[in-house]
C-alpha positions as CSV (number, residue, x, y, z in Angstrom):
1,X,-0.6,-17.5,38.5
2,X,0.8,-20.7,37.0
3,X,-2.6,-21.6,35.7
4,X,-2.9,-18.3,33.8
5,X,0.5,-18.8,32.2
6,X,-0.3,-22.4,31.2
7,X,-3.6,-21.3,29.6
8,X,-1.8,-18.6,27.7
9,X,0.9,-21.0,26.5
10,X,-1.8,-23.5,25.3
11,X,-3.7,-20.7,23.6
12,X,-0.6,-19.5,21.7
13,X,0.3,-23.1,20.8
14,X,-3.2,-23.8,19.4
15,X,-3.2,-20.5,17.5
16,X,0.1,-21.5,15.9
17,X,-1.2,-24.9,14.9
18,X,-4.3,-23.3,13.3
19,X,-2.2,-20.8,11.3
20,X,0.2,-23.7,10.2
21,X,-2.8,-25.7,9.0
22,X,-3.9,-23.0,6.5
23,X,-3.5,-24.5,3.0
24,X,-0.6,-23.1,1.1
25,X,-2.8,-22.3,-1.9
26,X,-4.9,-20.0,0.3
27,X,-1.8,-18.2,1.5
28,X,-0.6,-17.7,-2.1
29,X,-4.0,-16.3,-3.1
30,X,-3.3,-13.2,-1.0
31,X,0.2,-12.6,-2.5
32,X,0.4,-9.6,-4.8
33,X,0.9,-10.2,-8.5
34,X,4.5,-9.1,-8.9
35,X,4.6,-9.9,-12.6
36,X,1.9,-7.3,-13.3
37,X,3.7,-4.7,-11.1
38,X,7.0,-5.3,-12.7
39,X,5.6,-5.1,-16.3
40,X,3.7,-1.9,-15.3
41,X,6.5,-0.1,-13.4
42,X,9.7,-1.4,-15.0
43,X,9.9,1.5,-17.5
44,X,10.2,3.9,-14.6
45,X,13.5,2.5,-13.5
46,X,16.2,4.2,-15.5
47,X,20.0,4.3,-15.8
48,X,21.8,7.6,-15.6
49,X,25.1,7.7,-17.4
50,X,27.4,10.6,-16.8
51,X,31.0,11.8,-16.6
52,X,32.1,12.7,-13.1
53,X,34.5,15.6,-13.2
54,X,36.8,15.4,-10.1
55,X,38.9,18.4,-9.0
56,X,40.8,18.7,-5.8
57,X,43.8,20.3,-4.1
58,X,46.9,18.4,-5.1
59,X,44.9,16.0,-7.3
60,X,44.5,18.1,-10.4
61,X,41.5,17.4,-12.6
62,X,40.2,14.1,-14.0
63,X,37.1,12.7,-15.5
64,X,35.5,9.3,-15.0
65,X,32.6,7.8,-16.8
66,X,30.1,6.3,-14.3
67,X,26.4,5.5,-13.9
68,X,23.6,5.4,-11.3
69,X,20.1,4.1,-11.2
70,X,17.0,6.3,-10.8
71,X,13.3,6.3,-10.9
72,X,11.3,8.4,-13.3
73,X,8.8,10.2,-11.0
74,X,7.1,12.5,-13.6
75,X,6.0,11.9,-17.2
76,X,7.9,15.1,-18.2
77,X,11.1,13.3,-17.5
78,X,12.0,14.1,-13.9
79,X,14.2,11.4,-12.4
80,X,14.9,10.8,-8.7
81,X,18.3,9.3,-7.7
82,X,20.8,9.2,-4.9
83,X,22.7,12.5,-4.3
84,X,25.8,10.6,-3.2
85,X,26.0,8.9,-6.5
86,X,25.7,12.2,-8.4
87,X,28.6,13.9,-6.7
88,X,27.1,14.6,-3.3
89,X,29.9,12.6,-1.7
90,X,32.3,15.5,-2.1
91,X,30.2,17.6,0.4
92,X,30.2,14.7,2.8
93,X,34.0,14.3,2.5
94,X,34.5,18.0,3.1
95,X,32.4,17.9,6.3
96,X,34.0,14.7,7.6
97,X,37.6,15.1,6.7
98,X,38.1,18.7,5.7
99,X,39.1,17.6,2.1
100,X,38.9,20.1,-0.7
101,X,37.3,18.0,-3.4
102,X,34.8,18.9,-6.0
103,X,32.7,16.3,-7.8
104,X,30.6,17.6,-10.7
105,X,28.5,15.3,-13.0
106,X,28.7,16.4,-16.6
107,X,27.4,14.9,-20.0
108,X,24.4,13.4,-18.2
109,X,22.2,11.0,-20.2
110,X,19.1,9.1,-19.1
111,X,18.6,5.6,-20.5
112,X,15.2,3.9,-20.4
113,X,14.7,0.2,-20.8
114,X,17.1,-1.3,-23.5
115,X,18.2,2.1,-24.8
116,X,22.0,2.3,-25.1
117,X,22.2,5.9,-26.4
118,X,20.1,7.8,-23.9
119,X,18.7,11.3,-23.9
120,X,20.5,14.4,-22.6
121,X,19.6,15.5,-19.1
122,X,20.5,18.1,-16.5
123,X,21.0,17.9,-12.7
124,X,18.4,20.3,-11.5
125,X,18.3,19.9,-7.6
126,X,19.9,18.2,-4.7
127,X,19.0,17.5,-1.1
128,X,22.1,16.4,0.8
129,X,20.3,15.7,4.1
130,X,17.8,13.3,2.4
131,X,20.4,12.0,-0.1
132,X,18.2,13.0,-3.1
133,X,19.1,14.3,-6.5
134,X,16.7,15.3,-9.3
135,X,17.7,15.0,-12.9
136,X,15.4,16.2,-15.7
137,X,15.7,15.1,-19.4
138,X,16.3,18.1,-21.6
139,X,13.6,17.3,-24.1
140,X,10.3,16.1,-22.8
141,X,9.6,12.4,-23.9
142,X,7.1,11.9,-26.7
143,X,5.6,9.0,-24.8
144,X,5.3,9.4,-20.9
């Protein structure tokens, strides 16, 4: 049994030395071109700016300007983001602590690239179990 273990250890050691001897240039040749991917897909990463309206028992009502990041998943202007960031946290808090809080995103804008003004958008769907929220720009973009 010791002989089989010794043979296995030697085989693994030799294999490791062979892998270590592969030239670094050859290893880099198989790396994906991240520059190309970033330039191609960067416009799909968007910023969602909105005003979070917070209401709760004993808290009254207040508003807070905030933002989240999302991914444009459809050329018509459908954006996927985290439900928790878009007010889904209230449902989670109700379930965990029995708190009576309502969080509602209002005045939603989607900003693409260097845009600082944004375009009006609407929260159209949520999935609390998967932590997904879908936001659609109100006016279809001229350029997908």
